[in-house]
C-alpha positions as semicolon CSV with decimal commas, in nm:
position;residue;x (nm);y (nm);z (nm)
1;M;0,874;0,198;-3,411
2;I;1,127;0,252;-3,085
3;S;1,445;0,219;-3,169
4;S;1,719;0,061;-2,908
5;S;1,842;0,423;-2,863
6;D;1,513;0,502;-2,743
7;F;1,490;0,223;-2,525
8;R;1,810;0,330;-2,348
9;T;1,680;0,690;-2,295
10;I;1,362;0,563;-2,145
11;R;1,563;0,336;-1,893
12;S;1,777;0,606;-1,791
13;L;1,470;0,851;-1,727
14;E;1,284;0,575;-1,522
15;W;1,590;0,495;-1,312
16;P;1,600;0,829;-1,101
17;T;1,227;0,747;-1,047
18;K;1,240;0,401;-0,934
19;N;1,554;0,468;-0,707
20;I;1,444;0,838;-0,558
21;Y;1,466;0,670;-0,213
22;K;1,824;0,528;-0,264
23;L;1,909;0,871;-0,423
24;C;1,783;1,080;-0,123
25;F;1,968;0,844;0,109
26;T;2,307;0,850;-0,098
27;L;2,264;1,244;-0,012
28;I;2,235;1,164;0,342
29;I;2,536;0,955;0,370
30;L;2,730;1,194;0,181
31;F;2,623;1,468;0,437
32;S;2,689;1,260;0,731
33;I;3,034;1,192;0,619
34;F;3,149;1,540;0,544
35;A;2,957;1,751;0,785
36;P;3,100;1,854;1,094
37;N;3,019;1,727;1,419
38;R;2,991;1,360;1,278
39;P;2,888;1,168;1,577
40;A;2,563;1,404;1,567
41;H;2,467;1,266;1,225
42;Y;2,480;0,898;1,320
43;V;2,102;0,885;1,342
44;Y;2,066;0,968;0,973
45;L;2,325;0,702;0,902
46;L;2,113;0,455;1,106
47;L;1,801;0,563;0,912
48;T;1,959;0,557;0,569
49;A;2,075;0,169;0,643
50;A;1,719;0,102;0,779
51;C;1,550;0,238;0,466
52;W;1,791;0,157;0,188
53;G;1,581;-0,180;0,060
54;V;1,246;0,010;0,156
55;Q;1,116;-0,066;-0,170
56;N;1,121;-0,434;-0,129
57;D;0,853;-0,373;0,120
58;L;0,657;-0,111;-0,096
59;S;0,301;-0,107;-0,109
60;A;0,112;-0,068;-0,434
61;I;-0,129;0,192;-0,321
62;S;-0,118;0,556;-0,435
63;W;0,029;0,828;-0,229
64;K;-0,302;1,023;-0,257
65;R;-0,492;0,746;-0,079
66;F;-0,241;0,651;0,175
67;L;-0,164;0,989;0,284
68;K;-0,498;1,047;0,455
69;I;-0,400;0,782;0,734
70;G;-0,028;0,796;0,695
71;I;0,019;1,149;0,788
72;P;-0,167;1,104;1,105
73;L;-0,015;0,782;1,204
74;V;0,343;0,912;1,142
75;M;0,286;1,230;1,340
76;F;0,155;0,988;1,650
77;P;0,502;0,858;1,785
78;I;0,656;1,220;1,743
79;L;0,361;1,405;1,915
80;L;0,424;1,121;2,152
81;W;0,775;1,166;2,232
82;R;0,720;1,552;2,243
83;Y;0,479;1,549;2,515
84;F;0,476;1,216;2,682
85;P;0,812;1,238;2,880
86;P;0,711;1,525;3,103
87;I;0,395;1,345;3,170
88;W;0,596;1,045;3,260
89;N;0,825;1,229;3,494
90;E;0,523;1,366;3,683
91;V;0,401;1,027;3,736
92;V;0,726;0,884;3,860
93;Y;0,764;1,192;4,107
94;W;0,395;1,116;4,234
95;Q;0,502;0,717;4,275
96;L;0,801;0,822;4,462
97;G;0,649;1,091;4,685
98;T;0,327;0,942;4,759
99;R;0,369;0,557;4,751
100;V;0,551;0,307;4,928
101;H;0,664;-0,022;4,667
102;L;0,540;-0,340;4,795
103;I;0,835;-0,531;4,701
104;D;1,238;-0,418;4,738
105;L;1,432;-0,668;4,513
106;N;1,774;-0,470;4,523
107;N;1,895;-0,709;4,788
108;L;1,773;-1,015;4,617
109;F;1,905;-0,922;4,277
110;R;2,221;-0,822;4,397
111;S;2,265;-1,195;4,597
112;I;2,201;-1,380;4,256
113;P;2,516;-1,528;4,086
114;G;2,606;-1,347;3,779
115;N;2,279;-1,107;3,777
116;D;2,491;-0,789;3,770
117;G;2,604;-0,898;3,420
118;W;2,962;-0,883;3,480
119;M;3,046;-1,143;3,195
120;F;2,883;-0,855;2,977
121;R;3,179;-0,630;3,080
122;I;3,477;-0,865;3,032
123;F;3,589;-0,684;2,712
124;Q;3,593;-0,294;2,747
125;T;3,739;-0,023;2,559
126;P;3,690;0,358;2,549
127;W;3,534;0,319;2,197
128;L;3,321;0,020;2,284
129;T;3,194;0,239;2,581
130;D;3,117;0,536;2,345
131;Y;2,942;0,304;2,100
132;F;2,745;0,161;2,383
133;R;2,645;0,517;2,537
134;W;2,503;0,651;2,203
135;I;2,331;0,303;2,149
136;Y;2,154;0,336;2,510
137;A;2,093;0,713;2,494
138;N;1,886;0,663;2,172
139;G;1,745;0,322;2,230
140;F;1,420;0,422;2,367
141;T;1,285;0,620;2,067
142;L;1,470;0,514;1,747
143;P;1,373;0,150;1,768
144;V;0,998;0,264;1,707
145;L;1,050;0,581;1,510
146;I;1,256;0,459;1,245
147;P;1,048;0,165;1,179
148;V;0,715;0,368;1,182
149;F;0,888;0,605;0,912
150;R;1,024;0,355;0,701
151;S;0,662;0,181;0,686
152;F;0,532;0,538;0,621
153;L;0,794;0,529;0,299
154;A;0,641;0,167;0,223
155;K;0,310;0,326;0,239
156;D;0,216;0,054;0,516
157;S;-0,046;0,171;0,777
158;L;-0,087;-0,112;0,910
159;K;0,294;-0,188;0,983
160;M;0,301;0,160;1,139
161;I;0,017;0,078;1,359
162;R;0,165;-0,263;1,479
163;Y;0,506;-0,095;1,561
164;S;0,361;0,170;1,743
165;L;0,116;-0,039;1,942
166;S;0,360;-0,311;2,020
167;A;0,632;-0,048;2,160
168;H;0,531;0,203;2,392
169;V;0,156;0,215;2,346
170;L;0,086;-0,122;2,496
171;Q;0,417;-0,135;2,695
172;F;0,341;0,149;2,904
173;I;0,036;-0,012;3,032
174;L;0,169;-0,363;3,071
175;I;0,460;-0,259;3,282
176;F;0,327;0,001;3,497
177;P;0,213;-0,224;3,760
178;F;0,580;-0,367;3,785
179;Y;0,698;-0,012;3,844
180;L;0,424;0,054;4,092
181;T;0,477;-0,255;4,323
182;I;0,847;-0,342;4,268
183;H;1,141;-0,127;4,378
184;V;1,469;-0,222;4,133
185;N;1,777;0,029;4,083
186;E;2,021;0,009;3,854
187;V;2,309;-0,199;3,900
188;W;2,598;0,057;3,926
189;Y;2,378;0,246;4,181
190;V;2,316;-0,078;4,397
191;L;2,684;-0,184;4,374
192;G;2,833;0,191;4,450
193;Q;3,001;0,202;4,099
194;P;3,051;0,498;3,841
195;D;2,727;0,558;3,618
196;G;2,794;0,363;3,329
197;M;2,602;0,653;3,106
198;A;2,839;0,920;3,291
199;R;2,539;1,123;3,349
200;N;2,677;1,314;3,669
201;L;2,337;1,284;3,822
202;S;2,268;1,464;4,162
203;A;2,102;1,289;4,433
204;A;1,768;1,412;4,335
205;D;1,797;1,347;3,986
206;A;1,924;0,992;4,077
207;A;1,625;0,920;4,298
208;V;1,399;0,950;3,955
209;V;1,647;0,787;3,675
210;V;1,779;0,482;3,864
211;V;1,423;0,335;3,996
212;N;1,202;0,133;3,792
213;C;1,426;-0,103;3,632
214;F;1,235;-0,425;3,630
215;P;1,116;-0,522;3,366
216;S;1,379;-0,354;3,138
217;M;1,174;-0,143;2,914
218;H;1,489;-0,076;2,690
219;T;1,501;-0,447;2,630
220;S;1,128;-0,485;2,594
221;V;1,075;-0,200;2,304
222;A;1,408;-0,326;2,135
223;F;1,309;-0,682;2,154
224;A;0,974;-0,631;2,042
225;M;1,073;-0,400;1,741
226;L;1,344;-0,687;1,652
227;L;1,027;-0,962;1,639
228;L;0,859;-0,712;1,407
229;A;1,134;-0,616;1,177
230;W;1,188;-1,006;1,111
231;R;0,859;-1,000;0,929
232;E;0,950;-0,713;0,669
233;K;1,069;-0,856;0,307
234;D;1,393;-0,657;0,307
235;K;1,692;-0,863;0,447
236;L;1,923;-0,560;0,516
237;F;1,653;-0,379;0,729
238;R;1,609;-0,728;0,924
239;W;1,999;-0,755;0,979
240;V;2,060;-0,402;1,052
241;W;1,781;-0,405;1,304
242;T;1,852;-0,696;1,455
243;I;2,212;-0,587;1,517
244;F;2,072;-0,214;1,633
245;C;1,811;-0,380;1,888
246;L;2,050;-0,645;2,001
247;S;2,309;-0,382;2,100
248;I;2,043;-0,224;2,282
249;I;1,982;-0,482;2,485
250;Y;2,348;-0,571;2,555
251;S;2,416;-0,188;2,627
252;T;2,206;-0,211;2,917
253;L;2,419;-0,487;3,083
254;Y;2,777;-0,342;2,943
255;L;2,690;0,000;3,102
256;E;2,557;-0,183;3,443
257;I;2,202;-0,006;3,404
258;H;1,990;-0,313;3,436
259;W;2,032;-0,649;3,593
260;V;1,997;-0,993;3,380
261;T;1,679;-1,052;3,557
262;D;1,548;-0,725;3,409
263;V;1,674;-0,818;3,067
264;I;1,501;-1,153;3,087
265;A;1,167;-0,989;3,204
266;G;1,187;-0,714;2,926
267;I;1,200;-1,014;2,687
268;F;0,893;-1,185;2,790
269;L;0,733;-0,849;2,817
270;A;0,823;-0,772;2,425
271;I;0,683;-1,117;2,341
272;A;0,338;-1,056;2,526
273;A;0,301;-0,706;2,376
274;V;0,374;-0,819;2,014
275;K;0,089;-1,119;2,067
276;L;-0,138;-0,851;2,250
277;G;-0,081;-0,615;1,928
278;D;-0,169;-0,886;1,686
279;W;-0,469;-1,000;1,897
280;I;-0,594;-0,619;1,873
281;I;-0,559;-0,580;1,507
282;R;-0,731;-0,902;1,430
283;A;-1,006;-0,792;1,672
284;F;-1,032;-0,444;1,498
285;S;-1,039;-0,638;1,159
286;L;-1,322;-0,853;1,230
287;K;-1,511;-0,562;1,376
288;M;-1,469;-0,331;1,107
289;N;-1,544;-0,622;0,851
290;K;-1,900;-0,683;1,038
291;T;-1,967;-0,307;1,047
292;Y;-1,872;-0,224;0,680
293;E;-1,996;-0,534;0,490
294;P;-2,025;-0,494;0,124
295;N;-2,389;-0,427;0,134
296;N;-2,357;-0,130;0,351
297;N;-2,373;0,204;0,179
298;S;-2,174;0,352;0,448
299;H;-1,876;0,174;0,328
300;H;-1,641;0,355;0,081
301;E;-1,319;0,254;-0,047
302;S;-1,153;0,567;-0,039
303;A;-1,224;0,585;0,326
304;P;-0,887;0,538;0,555
305;Y;-1,022;0,243;0,740
306;S;-1,082;0,073;0,413
307;L;-0,714;0,109;0,354
308;L;-0,633;-0,034;0,685
309;L;-0,852;-0,311;0,637
310;N;-0,741;-0,399;0,324
311;Q;-0,370;-0,427;0,434
312;I;-0,467;-0,633;0,725
313;K;-0,622;-0,893;0,494
314;E;-0,317;-0,895;0,280
315;A;-0,093;-0,923;0,589
316;D;-0,305;-1,222;0,710
């Protein structure tokens, strides 16, 4: 017969196992606080806050089964940001060198009252400017990478696909026709103000960096990730990601990067990307269900597609 002291011993042994994520994140917090060059570790603090309650969204499947699809899915956005930016820069240089935009909206956007977002810069302080500069500098990748990694910890392949699909994968496709046909420069550049990001851009660099503003892709990526974050069970993550994503959108106006019209268009682009991502996943699910019916001998429960289909069914 197990005594009460034995029960206490068992519980004390189970606690580290059940809270292994929180123990790891606590170590990250301590490292970020006491390590030198603290601002360089703000990313880890954001990661910790986002993933602190990941066990609330944890899937019951085994790691052995999940890793077959989880590893490729977590590597995809990392490789995307490792190799895609140079390709994107080449596309922009081609665009500027060989094509003339059909529509130049700089004068129109400048003439719209309040479109420069002056009301978002009524209150300005050095610390707030530093905060928004950090937010904007990381606002194109972290809104996607951290939720994908969080979904990896939760062993949820469907969410990993949904976050990646609704962000850069679909949004690059949706936004590219706008960038090819519409010419809009950043607010500070058009108004002749100092660069809010203090990038000290040369004329050649500015010609590449300050174009392609409509719609705001910082806004579209951030808002799409905010919409998906609110499908999670963990309340802490929902609110952390709400604050982070809204800060990204606000930073584009505070730093005179985007016009208000850019931001509004970015929000609509985000909604379209999320809806299109949902449609693609549903269509994939229907096709796979027809291809791999229960009586089909090619169907194996251990296969990665089987795991993904099960998680799609659970989400529906």
